[in-house]
Steps between C-alpha positions, in 0.01 A plus 500: 500500500796622296496400135747508213481456125656229288482517122614299200428146375786330688434680828124432484555130436752481782258662747217268394721192537658585834306784669141472374364579844653849480310610187241769571404611147611488137508764230517397133564716197224498239632327189789330681658191342225245565722196442724600792244678719207255480671218698575754775142624498369143521710440812391830655133414437549164674642689797202736505715807439330818379617573141480857375543578129637848430652687207868441433600858582317478834683176584830665407411789730405264784821294461711814451670303225421392142656157569185346649428263207129556553468362855536648847420334833432677826635279778549508874846637570766253608651560842879507524619192689721482810799285592268241649294486179823453305629223725169312467558494125872423528425206729294337223821486289317551169758489219582843367660828595438828679624839381634705790563874465744669737491882526296554184351836596359618166132396486508475121793258514318296765184487289697395191679226697169365633361492148810318375496250787134413443541469124801272543349265756645605836334367814502847650689824557659580836585856608633644829298750704792741526687665212254372243202628309169369635213369289342835417245594230792601275657154545170330420448710190847422363454131585193492270300266724787272601499643855149357543595155368851429627554464876711782645660470842640787707749389765645680801853359484615386156821327610309301763238407243770371263651289779161350582443414135841333494404293802196377307727392215494799266819601320545876496663672203604863512578713198831682518873482462722317744807279518291185451219640284407297193347576163122471481532273197734265686243459778270200526207586722362242747132429569464736797680834498477876513677774308581823685546818298608840626445849365694600192690767694587325826464132419452257787560611856813344650314280749261383229789405272680317783188296574462376141629154411632611162545827312424501129558761233344589167774522235530858372753542217407865449635809679190567711564377855147413608150417379169631624386251764180416313700424185744285699208319664359426156829350383535295818144368501508422128808281551323321784205429271738388220641241737151362546448598864136455588339758721172676548369401157563128553 
């Protein structure tokens, strides 16, 4: 069985709430903040999870990061979903949004986008099989546990996937410039939608852009022509949250 690590207070609580069956073991730093850690430990004890107390430096070494907040969970790795898995979720029409990444080939950017999407309540991240980074150990490390919490779907044909989502009633937004593109802050998002983002160098592929219902842009008054895709995803998802769109955290 392949396992992964998730660390931090928020990530641990999220796993306990939604993926408790995946937890294999827990590691806790000696002297960790008891007011924040004890409720987590109580839940882990109820679940019958083995709890190991180790020195803080050993936990930092195990997490490969000092940002563990005193708690690390070993969990069963999440499998990447397929088109059929995605369509099963889409058919339920749960209010919220998906973040779709087109031709994002840098694994660090993909990991950062997954982390952003999970933190800001996306229902999932969708990536194509071709011309895209896959969910590798580097991606998981950068995602800081989000890749084990947020559903990730890898699809064979992105344009076809977008059309199928449209048939189910999803509105598809693409990020980019066009004759009819509109400002992000002039956009009112519906209950069921997806946002497609391309790489910072190439942007959306032509067929992807043509398939979208609406192109939207992030206003950029400065001289720099583009943003890193993970930064742009953060701006986009934060505006979605500001508008009160309920998603995975609802």
